C-alpha positions in Angstrom: 20.5 -10.6 9.7 21.7 -12.4 6.6 20.2 -12.4 3.2 18.5 -15.8 3.7 16.7 -14.5 6.8 15.7 -11.4 5.0 14.2 -13.4 2.1 12.3 -15.6 4.6 10.8 -12.5 6.3 9.8 -11.0 3.0 8.1 -14.2 1.9 6.3 -14.4 5.2 5.1 -10.8 4.9 3.9 -11.5 1.4 1.8 -14.4 2.6 0.4 -12.3 5.5 -0.6 -9.4 3.2 -2.2 -11.8 0.7 -4.1 -13.5 3.4 -5.3 -10.2 4.8 -6.6 -9.2 1.4 -8.3 -12.6 0.9 -9.9 -12.4 4.4 -11.3 -8.9 3.7 -12.7 -10.1 0.3 -14.3 -13.1 1.9 -15.8 -11.0 4.7 -17.0 -8.2 2.5 -16.8 -8.8 -1.3 -18.0 -5.2 -1.8 -14.6 -3.9 -0.5 -13.3 -4.6 -4.1 -15.7 -1.9 -5.4 -14.9 0.7 -2.7 -11.9 2.9 -3.3 -9.6 5.3 -1.4 -6.4 7.2 -2.1 -3.5 5.4 -0.4 -1.6 7.8 1.9 1.7 6.1 0.9 1.7 5.5 -2.9 -1.1 8.1 -3.8 -2.9 5.6 -6.0 -6.6 4.9 -5.9 -7.0 1.4 -4.4 -9.7 -0.9 -3.2 -10.1 -1.4 0.6 -9.3 -5.2 0.5 -6.3 -5.8 2.7 -5.8 -2.1 3.5 -4.9 -1.0 7.0 -5.2 2.4 8.8 -2.0 3.3 10.7 -2.9 6.3 12.9 -4.3 8.8 10.4 -2.9 7.1 7.3 -4.8 4.4 5.3 -2.4 2.3 3.3 -3.4 -0.1 0.4 -2.5 -3.7 0.6 0.7 -3.2 -1.5 1.9 -0.5 0.9 0.9 -2.5 3.9 3.3 -5.2 2.6 6.0 -2.6 2.3 5.4 -1.2 5.7 5.2 -4.5 7.5 8.3 -5.8 5.7 10.1 -2.6 6.6 9.2 -3.0 10.2 10.2 -6.6 10.3 13.6 -5.9 8.6 14.2 -2.9 10.8 14.3 -0.6 7.8 11.7 1.8 9.2 10.7 2.6 12.7 7.3 4.2 12.1 4.7 4.7 9.4 5.8 8.3 8.9 9.2 7.2 7.6 7.4 5.1 4.9 5.1 8.0 4.0 8.1 10.4 3.8 10.1 7.9 1.7 7.3 7.4 -0.8 6.7 11.1 -1.6 8.1 10.7 -5.1 5.7 7.9 -5.8 2.7 10.0 -4.6 3.7 12.9 -6.8 4.0 10.5 -9.8 0.5 9.2 -9.1 -0.9 12.7 -8.9 0.8 13.6 -12.2 -0.7 10.5 -13.8 -4.1 11.4 -12.5 -3.8 15.0 -13.9 -2.7 13.8 -17.3 -5.6 11.3 -17.5 -8.1 13.9 -16.3 -6.8 16.4 -19.0 -7.1 13.8 -21.7 -10.7 13.0 -20.7 -11.6 16.7 -20.7 -10.1 17.3 -24.1 -12.0 14.4 -25.7 
């Protein structure tokens, strides 16, 4: 697969993820006010455009990463994405702890 094909796949996946998010918002605008912790990136995200892959719920941004990874043959299953994003989850937890400590000290 050449670079041009890869870019086309990435663009298509971006459009799909954006449409999924838009569809969810149209069907249930309240999904923008309901949050969960993404299993991949560890951030608190709204449900719009999120997907549950087996036991893991991924935010729309991580759905884009997962589906692009599948389409490009970079990952074979969702566990690979979860494993590869461990650093990002740890960073998100550290940011949460720092923010929490600041709010407790003020």
